[in-house]
PDB file of N, CA, C and O in Angstrom:
ATOM      1  N   LEU A   1     -62.242 -55.702  -8.043  1.00  0.00           N
ATOM      2  CA  LEU A   1     -61.186 -57.122  -8.572  1.00  0.00           C
ATOM      3  C   LEU A   1     -61.996 -58.249  -8.944  1.00  0.00           C
ATOM      4  O   LEU A   1     -62.379 -59.039  -8.081  1.00  0.00           O
ATOM      5  N   LYS A   2     -62.312 -58.401 -10.263  1.00  0.00           N
ATOM      6  CA  LYS A   2     -62.896 -59.475 -10.697  1.00  0.00           C
ATOM      7  C   LYS A   2     -61.548 -61.217 -10.848  1.00  0.00           C
ATOM      8  O   LYS A   2     -60.434 -60.777 -10.562  1.00  0.00           O
ATOM      9  N   VAL A   3     -61.448 -62.625 -11.139  1.00  0.00           N
ATOM     10  CA  VAL A   3     -60.435 -62.915 -11.399  1.00  0.00           C
ATOM     11  C   VAL A   3     -61.314 -64.174 -11.635  1.00  0.00           C
ATOM     12  O   VAL A   3     -62.424 -64.198 -11.102  1.00  0.00           O
ATOM     13  N   LEU A   4     -60.953 -65.087 -12.298  1.00  0.00           N
ATOM     14  CA  LEU A   4     -61.328 -66.439 -12.756  1.00  0.00           C
ATOM     15  C   LEU A   4     -60.043 -67.437 -11.761  1.00  0.00           C
ATOM     16  O   LEU A   4     -58.823 -67.292 -11.843  1.00  0.00           O
ATOM     17  N   ILE A   5     -60.846 -68.501 -10.801  1.00  0.00           N
ATOM     18  CA  ILE A   5     -60.067 -69.349 -10.130  1.00  0.00           C
ATOM     19  C   ILE A   5     -59.889 -70.734 -10.677  1.00  0.00           C
ATOM     20  O   ILE A   5     -60.734 -71.615 -10.523  1.00  0.00           O
ATOM     21  N   GLU A   6     -58.613 -70.915 -11.404  1.00  0.00           N
ATOM     22  CA  GLU A   6     -58.806 -72.632 -12.034  1.00  0.00           C
ATOM     23  C   GLU A   6     -57.613 -72.850 -11.586  1.00  0.00           C
ATOM     24  O   GLU A   6     -56.762 -71.978 -11.405  1.00  0.00           O
ATOM     25  N   ASP A   7     -57.396 -74.898 -11.235  1.00  0.00           N
ATOM     26  CA  ASP A   7     -56.696 -75.850 -11.618  1.00  0.00           C
ATOM     27  C   ASP A   7     -55.615 -75.576 -12.264  1.00  0.00           C
ATOM     28  O   ASP A   7     -55.402 -74.367 -12.354  1.00  0.00           O
ATOM     29  N   GLU A   8     -54.494 -76.572 -12.976  1.00  0.00           N
ATOM     30  CA  GLU A   8     -53.603 -75.834 -13.767  1.00  0.00           C
ATOM     31  C   GLU A   8     -54.310 -76.310 -15.292  1.00  0.00           C
ATOM     32  O   GLU A   8     -54.162 -75.858 -16.428  1.00  0.00           O
ATOM     33  N   TRP A   9     -55.171 -77.477 -14.723  1.00  0.00           N
ATOM     34  CA  TRP A   9     -55.124 -78.348 -16.260  1.00  0.00           C
ATOM     35  C   TRP A   9     -56.959 -77.154 -16.953  1.00  0.00           C
ATOM     36  O   TRP A   9     -57.764 -77.692 -17.713  1.00  0.00           O
ATOM     37  N   HIS A  10     -57.116 -76.036 -16.575  1.00  0.00           N
ATOM     38  CA  HIS A  10     -58.197 -74.885 -16.593  1.00  0.00           C
ATOM     39  C   HIS A  10     -59.363 -74.747 -16.230  1.00  0.00           C
ATOM     40  O   HIS A  10     -59.919 -73.654 -16.342  1.00  0.00           O
ATOM     41  N   ASN A  11     -60.209 -76.217 -15.528  1.00  0.00           N
ATOM     42  CA  ASN A  11     -60.838 -76.181 -14.990  1.00  0.00           C
ATOM     43  C   ASN A  11     -61.066 -75.034 -13.857  1.00  0.00           C
ATOM     44  O   ASN A  11     -60.113 -74.575 -13.228  1.00  0.00           O
ATOM     45  N   ALA A  12     -62.126 -74.699 -13.693  1.00  0.00           N
ATOM     46  CA  ALA A  12     -62.763 -73.691 -12.463  1.00  0.00           C
ATOM     47  C   ALA A  12     -62.916 -74.222 -11.341  1.00  0.00           C
ATOM     48  O   ALA A  12     -63.055 -75.427 -11.132  1.00  0.00           O
ATOM     49  N   LEU A  13     -62.899 -73.375 -10.568  1.00  0.00           N
ATOM     50  CA  LEU A  13     -62.951 -74.713  -9.157  1.00  0.00           C
ATOM     51  C   LEU A  13     -63.793 -73.630  -8.415  1.00  0.00           C
ATOM     52  O   LEU A  13     -63.308 -72.576  -8.004  1.00  0.00           O
ATOM     53  N   PRO A  14     -65.550 -74.113  -8.236  1.00  0.00           N
ATOM     54  CA  PRO A  14     -66.857 -73.246  -8.027  1.00  0.00           C
ATOM     55  C   PRO A  14     -66.703 -73.695  -6.397  1.00  0.00           C
ATOM     56  O   PRO A  14     -66.554 -74.877  -6.090  1.00  0.00           O
ATOM     57  N   GLY A  15     -66.743 -72.907  -5.669  1.00  0.00           N
ATOM     58  CA  GLY A  15     -66.963 -72.873  -4.309  1.00  0.00           C
ATOM     59  C   GLY A  15     -65.264 -73.305  -3.117  1.00  0.00           C
ATOM     60  O   GLY A  15     -64.883 -74.073  -2.234  1.00  0.00           O
ATOM     61  N   LEU A  16     -65.018 -72.678  -3.577  1.00  0.00           N
ATOM     62  CA  LEU A  16     -62.864 -72.864  -3.171  1.00  0.00           C
ATOM     63  C   LEU A  16     -63.059 -71.298  -2.523  1.00  0.00           C
ATOM     64  O   LEU A  16     -63.366 -70.173  -2.916  1.00  0.00           O
ATOM     65  N   PRO A  17     -62.679 -71.980  -1.286  1.00  0.00           N
ATOM     66  CA  PRO A  17     -62.111 -71.511  -0.262  1.00  0.00           C
ATOM     67  C   PRO A  17     -60.938 -70.572  -0.053  1.00  0.00           C
ATOM     68  O   PRO A  17     -60.129 -71.160   0.665  1.00  0.00           O
ATOM     69  N   PHE A  18     -60.406 -69.095  -0.447  1.00  0.00           N
ATOM     70  CA  PHE A  18     -59.061 -68.480  -0.780  1.00  0.00           C
ATOM     71  C   PHE A  18     -59.393 -67.497   0.526  1.00  0.00           C
ATOM     72  O   PHE A  18     -60.476 -67.498   1.111  1.00  0.00           O
ATOM     73  N   SER A  19     -58.282 -66.682   0.860  1.00  0.00           N
ATOM     74  CA  SER A  19     -57.790 -65.388   1.260  1.00  0.00           C
ATOM     75  C   SER A  19     -57.303 -64.258  -0.060  1.00  0.00           C
ATOM     76  O   SER A  19     -57.001 -64.432  -1.241  1.00  0.00           O
ATOM     77  N   VAL A  20     -57.409 -63.060   0.823  1.00  0.00           N
ATOM     78  CA  VAL A  20     -56.286 -62.187  -0.037  1.00  0.00           C
ATOM     79  C   VAL A  20     -55.639 -61.802   0.687  1.00  0.00           C
ATOM     80  O   VAL A  20     -56.279 -61.711   1.734  1.00  0.00           O
ATOM     81  N   GLU A  21     -53.741 -61.176   0.934  1.00  0.00           N
ATOM     82  CA  GLU A  21     -53.102 -61.192   1.482  1.00  0.00           C
ATOM     83  C   GLU A  21     -52.272 -59.824   2.279  1.00  0.00           C
ATOM     84  O   GLU A  21     -51.763 -60.235   1.236  1.00  0.00           O
ATOM     85  N   ASP A  22     -51.844 -59.064   2.757  1.00  0.00           N
ATOM     86  CA  ASP A  22     -50.707 -57.525   2.637  1.00  0.00           C
ATOM     87  C   ASP A  22     -49.404 -58.625   2.086  1.00  0.00           C
ATOM     88  O   ASP A  22     -49.315 -59.853   2.077  1.00  0.00           O
ATOM     89  N   ALA A  23     -48.558 -57.608   1.684  1.00  0.00           N
ATOM     90  CA  ALA A  23     -48.121 -58.548   2.208  1.00  0.00           C
ATOM     91  C   ALA A  23     -46.810 -58.537   3.670  1.00  0.00           C
ATOM     92  O   ALA A  23     -45.658 -58.914   3.880  1.00  0.00           O
ATOM     93  N   GLN A  24     -48.135 -57.719   4.500  1.00  0.00           N
ATOM     94  CA  GLN A  24     -47.251 -57.780   6.205  1.00  0.00           C
ATOM     95  C   GLN A  24     -48.397 -58.981   7.014  1.00  0.00           C
ATOM     96  O   GLN A  24     -48.700 -58.913   8.205  1.00  0.00           O
ATOM     97  N   GLY A  25     -48.983 -60.195   5.904  1.00  0.00           N
ATOM     98  CA  GLY A  25     -49.590 -61.103   6.077  1.00  0.00           C
ATOM     99  C   GLY A  25     -51.632 -60.727   6.908  1.00  0.00           C
ATOM    100  O   GLY A  25     -52.507 -61.496   7.306  1.00  0.00           O
ATOM    101  N   GLN A  26     -51.554 -59.373   6.814  1.00  0.00           N
ATOM    102  CA  GLN A  26     -53.339 -58.920   7.464  1.00  0.00           C
ATOM    103  C   GLN A  26     -53.860 -59.426   6.270  1.00  0.00           C
ATOM    104  O   GLN A  26     -53.394 -59.001   5.213  1.00  0.00           O
ATOM    105  N   VAL A  27     -54.882 -60.389   6.260  1.00  0.00           N
ATOM    106  CA  VAL A  27     -56.311 -60.876   5.840  1.00  0.00           C
ATOM    107  C   VAL A  27     -56.685 -59.696   5.833  1.00  0.00           C
ATOM    108  O   VAL A  27     -56.648 -58.924   6.791  1.00  0.00           O
ATOM    109  N   LEU A  28     -57.330 -59.332   4.030  1.00  0.00           N
ATOM    110  CA  LEU A  28     -58.436 -58.286   3.962  1.00  0.00           C
ATOM    111  C   LEU A  28     -59.174 -58.711   3.208  1.00  0.00           C
ATOM    112  O   LEU A  28     -59.593 -57.782   2.519  1.00  0.00           O
ATOM    113  N   TYR A  29     -59.739 -59.947   2.832  1.00  0.00           N
ATOM    114  CA  TYR A  29     -60.614 -60.592   2.262  1.00  0.00           C
ATOM    115  C   TYR A  29     -60.174 -62.062   2.392  1.00  0.00           C
ATOM    116  O   TYR A  29     -59.120 -62.653   2.159  1.00  0.00           O
ATOM    117  N   GLN A  30     -61.866 -62.566   3.035  1.00  0.00           N
ATOM    118  CA  GLN A  30     -61.979 -64.115   2.632  1.00  0.00           C
ATOM    119  C   GLN A  30     -63.325 -64.722   2.329  1.00  0.00           C
ATOM    120  O   GLN A  30     -64.281 -64.890   3.086  1.00  0.00           O
ATOM    121  N   GLY A  31     -63.208 -64.964   1.270  1.00  0.00           N
ATOM    122  CA  GLY A  31     -64.486 -66.054   1.014  1.00  0.00           C
ATOM    123  C   GLY A  31     -64.498 -66.495   0.269  1.00  0.00           C
ATOM    124  O   GLY A  31     -63.325 -66.339  -0.070  1.00  0.00           O
ATOM    125  N   GLN A  32     -65.313 -67.567  -1.134  1.00  0.00           N
ATOM    126  CA  GLN A  32     -65.277 -68.616  -1.811  1.00  0.00           C
ATOM    127  C   GLN A  32     -65.436 -68.282  -2.962  1.00  0.00           C
ATOM    128  O   GLN A  32     -66.434 -67.576  -3.104  1.00  0.00           O
ATOM    129  N   THR A  33     -64.805 -68.509  -3.990  1.00  0.00           N
ATOM    130  CA  THR A  33     -65.313 -68.811  -5.441  1.00  0.00           C
ATOM    131  C   THR A  33     -66.643 -69.417  -6.013  1.00  0.00           C
ATOM    132  O   THR A  33     -66.818 -70.623  -6.188  1.00  0.00           O
ATOM    133  N   GLU A  34     -67.888 -68.080  -6.378  1.00  0.00           N
ATOM    134  CA  GLU A  34     -68.537 -68.520  -7.510  1.00  0.00           C
ATOM    135  C   GLU A  34     -68.653 -69.528  -8.035  1.00  0.00           C
ATOM    136  O   GLU A  34     -67.594 -70.089  -8.318  1.00  0.00           O
ATOM    137  N   ARG A  35     -70.262 -70.398  -8.501  1.00  0.00           N
ATOM    138  CA  ARG A  35     -70.319 -71.367  -8.547  1.00  0.00           C
ATOM    139  C   ARG A  35     -69.632 -71.328 -10.186  1.00  0.00           C
ATOM    140  O   ARG A  35     -69.586 -72.459 -10.669  1.00  0.00           O
ATOM    141  N   ASN A  36     -69.104 -70.238 -11.097  1.00  0.00           N
ATOM    142  CA  ASN A  36     -68.320 -70.317 -11.965  1.00  0.00           C
ATOM    143  C   ASN A  36     -66.425 -70.454 -11.598  1.00  0.00           C
ATOM    144  O   ASN A  36     -65.442 -70.692 -12.300  1.00  0.00           O
ATOM    145  N   GLY A  37     -66.542 -70.296 -10.818  1.00  0.00           N
ATOM    146  CA  GLY A  37     -64.793 -70.848 -10.637  1.00  0.00           C
ATOM    147  C   GLY A  37     -64.650 -68.753 -10.291  1.00  0.00           C
ATOM    148  O   GLY A  37     -63.676 -68.578  -9.559  1.00  0.00           O
ATOM    149  N   THR A  38     -65.152 -67.767 -10.545  1.00  0.00           N
ATOM    150  CA  THR A  38     -65.033 -66.176 -10.185  1.00  0.00           C
ATOM    151  C   THR A  38     -64.424 -65.646  -9.032  1.00  0.00           C
ATOM    152  O   THR A  38     -64.807 -66.439  -8.172  1.00  0.00           O
ATOM    153  N   ALA A  39     -63.565 -64.624  -8.338  1.00  0.00           N
ATOM    154  CA  ALA A  39     -63.600 -64.425  -7.244  1.00  0.00           C
ATOM    155  C   ALA A  39     -64.189 -62.862  -7.543  1.00  0.00           C
ATOM    156  O   ALA A  39     -63.546 -62.485  -8.523  1.00  0.00           O
ATOM    157  N   SER A  40     -64.861 -62.088  -7.253  1.00  0.00           N
ATOM    158  CA  SER A  40     -65.082 -60.593  -7.060  1.00  0.00           C
ATOM    159  C   SER A  40     -64.853 -59.817  -5.830  1.00  0.00           C
ATOM    160  O   SER A  40     -64.954 -60.569  -4.861  1.00  0.00           O
ATOM    161  N   PHE A  41     -64.563 -58.507  -5.463  1.00  0.00           N
ATOM    162  CA  PHE A  41     -64.466 -58.185  -4.267  1.00  0.00           C
ATOM    163  C   PHE A  41     -63.228 -57.299  -4.680  1.00  0.00           C
ATOM    164  O   PHE A  41     -62.500 -57.344  -5.672  1.00  0.00           O
ATOM    165  N   ASN A  42     -63.251 -56.275  -3.299  1.00  0.00           N
ATOM    166  CA  ASN A  42     -63.298 -54.710  -3.420  1.00  0.00           C
ATOM    167  C   ASN A  42     -62.427 -54.776  -2.563  1.00  0.00           C
ATOM    168  O   ASN A  42     -62.762 -55.124  -1.431  1.00  0.00           O
ATOM    169  N   LEU A  43     -61.132 -54.479  -2.833  1.00  0.00           N
ATOM    170  CA  LEU A  43     -60.279 -54.032  -1.501  1.00  0.00           C
ATOM    171  C   LEU A  43     -59.979 -52.713  -1.281  1.00  0.00           C
ATOM    172  O   LEU A  43     -60.039 -51.902  -2.206  1.00  0.00           O
ATOM    173  N   GLU A  44     -59.598 -52.334   0.061  1.00  0.00           N
ATOM    174  CA  GLU A  44     -58.716 -50.974  -0.109  1.00  0.00           C
ATOM    175  C   GLU A  44     -57.825 -51.254   0.587  1.00  0.00           C
ATOM    176  O   GLU A  44     -58.321 -51.723   1.612  1.00  0.00           O
ATOM    177  N   THR A  45     -57.302 -51.252   0.619  1.00  0.00           N
ATOM    178  CA  THR A  45     -55.451 -51.254   1.613  1.00  0.00           C
ATOM    179  C   THR A  45     -54.462 -49.983   1.106  1.00  0.00           C
ATOM    180  O   THR A  45     -54.522 -49.366   0.043  1.00  0.00           O
ATOM    181  N   ALA A  46     -53.637 -49.826   2.110  1.00  0.00           N
ATOM    182  CA  ALA A  46     -52.919 -49.046   1.836  1.00  0.00           C
ATOM    183  C   ALA A  46     -51.983 -48.955   0.889  1.00  0.00           C
ATOM    184  O   ALA A  46     -51.673 -49.930   0.205  1.00  0.00           O
ATOM    185  N   ALA A  47     -51.524 -47.965   0.774  1.00  0.00           N
ATOM    186  CA  ALA A  47     -51.096 -47.343  -0.572  1.00  0.00           C
ATOM    187  C   ALA A  47     -49.205 -48.262  -0.468  1.00  0.00           C
ATOM    188  O   ALA A  47     -48.578 -48.578  -1.480  1.00  0.00           O
ATOM    189  N   ASP A  48     -48.655 -48.512   1.097  1.00  0.00           N
ATOM    190  CA  ASP A  48     -47.441 -48.994   0.312  1.00  0.00           C
ATOM    191  C   ASP A  48     -47.798 -50.564   0.240  1.00  0.00           C
ATOM    192  O   ASP A  48     -47.027 -51.518   0.136  1.00  0.00           O
ATOM    193  N   ASN A  49     -48.919 -50.545   0.310  1.00  0.00           N
ATOM    194  CA  ASN A  49     -48.652 -52.285  -0.567  1.00  0.00           C
ATOM    195  C   ASN A  49     -49.036 -52.637  -2.357  1.00  0.00           C
ATOM    196  O   ASN A  49     -49.879 -52.851  -3.228  1.00  0.00           O
ATOM    197  N   LYS A  50     -47.769 -52.491  -2.010  1.00  0.00           N
ATOM    198  CA  LYS A  50     -47.646 -52.295  -3.776  1.00  0.00           C
ATOM    199  C   LYS A  50     -47.327 -54.244  -4.486  1.00  0.00           C
ATOM    200  O   LYS A  50     -46.950 -54.413  -5.646  1.00  0.00           O
ATOM    201  N   ARG A  51     -47.623 -55.657  -3.342  1.00  0.00           N
ATOM    202  CA  ARG A  51     -48.731 -56.356  -3.624  1.00  0.00           C
ATOM    203  C   ARG A  51     -48.649 -57.552  -2.624  1.00  0.00           C
ATOM    204  O   ARG A  51     -48.138 -58.058  -1.625  1.00  0.00           O
ATOM    205  N   LEU A  52     -49.366 -57.607  -3.451  1.00  0.00           N
ATOM    206  CA  LEU A  52     -51.497 -58.563  -2.534  1.00  0.00           C
ATOM    207  C   LEU A  52     -51.675 -60.059  -3.161  1.00  0.00           C
ATOM    208  O   LEU A  52     -52.212 -60.345  -4.231  1.00  0.00           O
ATOM    209  N   PHE A  53     -51.081 -60.935  -2.206  1.00  0.00           N
ATOM    210  CA  PHE A  53     -51.305 -62.609  -2.623  1.00  0.00           C
ATOM    211  C   PHE A  53     -52.612 -63.409  -1.978  1.00  0.00           C
ATOM    212  O   PHE A  53     -52.935 -63.626  -0.810  1.00  0.00           O
ATOM    213  N   ILE A  54     -53.231 -63.758  -3.272  1.00  0.00           N
ATOM    214  CA  ILE A  54     -54.331 -64.747  -3.368  1.00  0.00           C
ATOM    215  C   ILE A  54     -54.438 -65.861  -2.823  1.00  0.00           C
ATOM    216  O   ILE A  54     -54.388 -66.714  -3.709  1.00  0.00           O
ATOM    217  N   LYS A  55     -54.594 -66.445  -1.547  1.00  0.00           N
ATOM    218  CA  LYS A  55     -53.930 -67.757  -1.143  1.00  0.00           C
ATOM    219  C   LYS A  55     -55.537 -68.565  -1.014  1.00  0.00           C
ATOM    220  O   LYS A  55     -56.645 -68.076  -0.791  1.00  0.00           O
ATOM    221  N   SER A  56     -55.165 -69.802  -1.227  1.00  0.00           N
ATOM    222  CA  SER A  56     -55.907 -70.780  -0.720  1.00  0.00           C
ATOM    223  C   SER A  56     -56.007 -72.510  -0.772  1.00  0.00           C
ATOM    224  O   SER A  56     -56.557 -72.922  -1.793  1.00  0.00           O
ATOM    225  N   PRO A  57     -55.747 -73.108  -0.222  1.00  0.00           N
ATOM    226  CA  PRO A  57     -55.481 -74.160   0.553  1.00  0.00           C
ATOM    227  C   PRO A  57     -55.018 -75.131  -0.722  1.00  0.00           C
ATOM    228  O   PRO A  57     -54.051 -75.891  -0.666  1.00  0.00           O
ATOM    229  N   GLN A  58     -55.853 -74.972  -1.840  1.00  0.00           N
ATOM    230  CA  GLN A  58     -56.082 -76.097  -2.625  1.00  0.00           C
ATOM    231  C   GLN A  58     -54.955 -75.869  -3.555  1.00  0.00           C
ATOM    232  O   GLN A  58     -54.666 -76.795  -4.313  1.00  0.00           O
ATOM    233  N   LEU A  59     -54.291 -74.794  -3.606  1.00  0.00           N
ATOM    234  CA  LEU A  59     -53.610 -73.402  -4.773  1.00  0.00           C
ATOM    235  C   LEU A  59     -52.724 -73.250  -4.701  1.00  0.00           C
ATOM    236  O   LEU A  59     -52.209 -73.610  -3.642  1.00  0.00           O
ATOM    237  N   LYS A  60     -51.655 -72.470  -5.970  1.00  0.00           N
ATOM    238  CA  LYS A  60     -51.005 -72.012  -5.711  1.00  0.00           C
ATOM    239  C   LYS A  60     -51.181 -71.306  -4.973  1.00  0.00           C
ATOM    240  O   LYS A  60     -52.176 -71.708  -4.370  1.00  0.00           O
ATOM    241  N   THR A  61     -50.584 -69.690  -4.217  1.00  0.00           N
ATOM    242  CA  THR A  61     -50.405 -68.638  -3.957  1.00  0.00           C
ATOM    243  C   THR A  61     -50.355 -67.703  -4.997  1.00  0.00           C
ATOM    244  O   THR A  61     -49.191 -67.489  -4.657  1.00  0.00           O
ATOM    245  N   LEU A  62     -50.511 -66.960  -5.920  1.00  0.00           N
ATOM    246  CA  LEU A  62     -51.125 -65.629  -6.492  1.00  0.00           C
ATOM    247  C   LEU A  62     -50.834 -64.766  -6.555  1.00  0.00           C
ATOM    248  O   LEU A  62     -51.679 -64.255  -5.820  1.00  0.00           O
ATOM    249  N   THR A  63     -50.279 -64.032  -6.841  1.00  0.00           N
ATOM    250  CA  THR A  63     -49.234 -62.927  -6.782  1.00  0.00           C
ATOM    251  C   THR A  63     -49.800 -61.268  -7.100  1.00  0.00           C
ATOM    252  O   THR A  63     -48.878 -60.766  -7.743  1.00  0.00           O
ATOM    253  N   LEU A  64     -50.640 -60.469  -6.969  1.00  0.00           N
ATOM    254  CA  LEU A  64     -51.293 -59.558  -7.748  1.00  0.00           C
ATOM    255  C   LEU A  64     -49.956 -58.522  -7.651  1.00  0.00           C
ATOM    256  O   LEU A  64     -49.439 -58.574  -6.535  1.00  0.00           O
ATOM    257  N   GLU A  65     -49.340 -57.662  -8.518  1.00  0.00           N
ATOM    258  CA  GLU A  65     -48.961 -56.863  -8.136  1.00  0.00           C
ATOM    259  C   GLU A  65     -48.736 -55.298  -8.505  1.00  0.00           C
ATOM    260  O   GLU A  65     -47.757 -54.892  -9.132  1.00  0.00           O
ATOM    261  N   LEU A  66     -49.667 -54.578  -8.078  1.00  0.00           N
ATOM    262  CA  LEU A  66     -50.718 -53.515  -8.030  1.00  0.00           C
ATOM    263  C   LEU A  66     -48.893 -52.089  -8.790  1.00  0.00           C
ATOM    264  O   LEU A  66     -47.709 -51.932  -8.492  1.00  0.00           O
ATOM    265  N   GLY A  67     -49.563 -51.689  -9.459  1.00  0.00           N
ATOM    266  CA  GLY A  67     -49.089 -50.690 -10.093  1.00  0.00           C
ATOM    267  C   GLY A  67     -49.504 -49.800 -11.658  1.00  0.00           C
ATOM    268  O   GLY A  67     -50.732 -49.864 -11.708  1.00  0.00           O
ATOM    269  N   GLU A  68     -49.251 -49.412 -12.284  1.00  0.00           N
ATOM    270  CA  GLU A  68     -50.282 -48.038 -13.442  1.00  0.00           C
ATOM    271  C   GLU A  68     -50.428 -49.503 -14.624  1.00  0.00           C
ATOM    272  O   GLU A  68     -50.928 -49.436 -15.747  1.00  0.00           O
ATOM    273  N   ARG A  69     -49.791 -50.853 -13.923  1.00  0.00           N
ATOM    274  CA  ARG A  69     -50.586 -52.152 -15.285  1.00  0.00           C
ATOM    275  C   ARG A  69     -50.148 -53.233 -14.571  1.00  0.00           C
ATOM    276  O   ARG A  69     -49.171 -53.952 -14.784  1.00  0.00           O
ATOM    277  N   PRO A  70     -51.839 -53.325 -12.782  1.00  0.00           N
ATOM    278  CA  PRO A  70     -51.551 -54.600 -12.243  1.00  0.00           C
ATOM    279  C   PRO A  70     -51.558 -55.820 -13.139  1.00  0.00           C
ATOM    280  O   PRO A  70     -52.472 -56.035 -13.936  1.00  0.00           O
ATOM    281  N   SER A  71     -50.406 -56.691 -12.967  1.00  0.00           N
ATOM    282  CA  SER A  71     -49.783 -58.289 -12.955  1.00  0.00           C
ATOM    283  C   SER A  71     -50.219 -59.397 -11.740  1.00  0.00           C
ATOM    284  O   SER A  71     -50.050 -59.196 -10.537  1.00  0.00           O
ATOM    285  N   PHE A  72     -50.841 -60.654 -12.363  1.00  0.00           N
ATOM    286  CA  PHE A  72     -50.337 -61.503 -11.429  1.00  0.00           C
ATOM    287  C   PHE A  72     -49.581 -62.392 -11.941  1.00  0.00           C
ATOM    288  O   PHE A  72     -49.502 -62.670 -13.137  1.00  0.00           O
ATOM    289  N   SER A  73     -48.674 -63.137 -10.568  1.00  0.00           N
ATOM    290  CA  SER A  73     -47.966 -63.842 -11.986  1.00  0.00           C
ATOM    291  C   SER A  73     -47.891 -65.656 -10.125  1.00  0.00           C
ATOM    292  O   SER A  73     -48.518 -65.394  -9.099  1.00  0.00           O
ATOM    293  N   ARG A  74     -47.321 -66.681 -10.187  1.00  0.00           N
ATOM    294  CA  ARG A  74     -47.287 -68.126  -9.614  1.00  0.00           C
ATOM    295  C   ARG A  74     -46.166 -67.901  -8.423  1.00  0.00           C
ATOM    296  O   ARG A  74     -45.836 -68.842  -7.701  1.00  0.00           O
TER     297      ARG A  74
END
């Protein structure tokens, strides 16, 4: 998965710490964004995790809905 993380003015956020959590609050991944503001990672999660959350202290939580057509929401 590759995600571009931006602020509300569409400025990329390099070096931003973030985590990916499942619906039970288990941290699946921790890292920081790359120099261009992207976050690239591979995840393996249980089949019943239909929703993952990308969290950072400096941003609103981003929700990733898993399914045939994955989608993001805030």
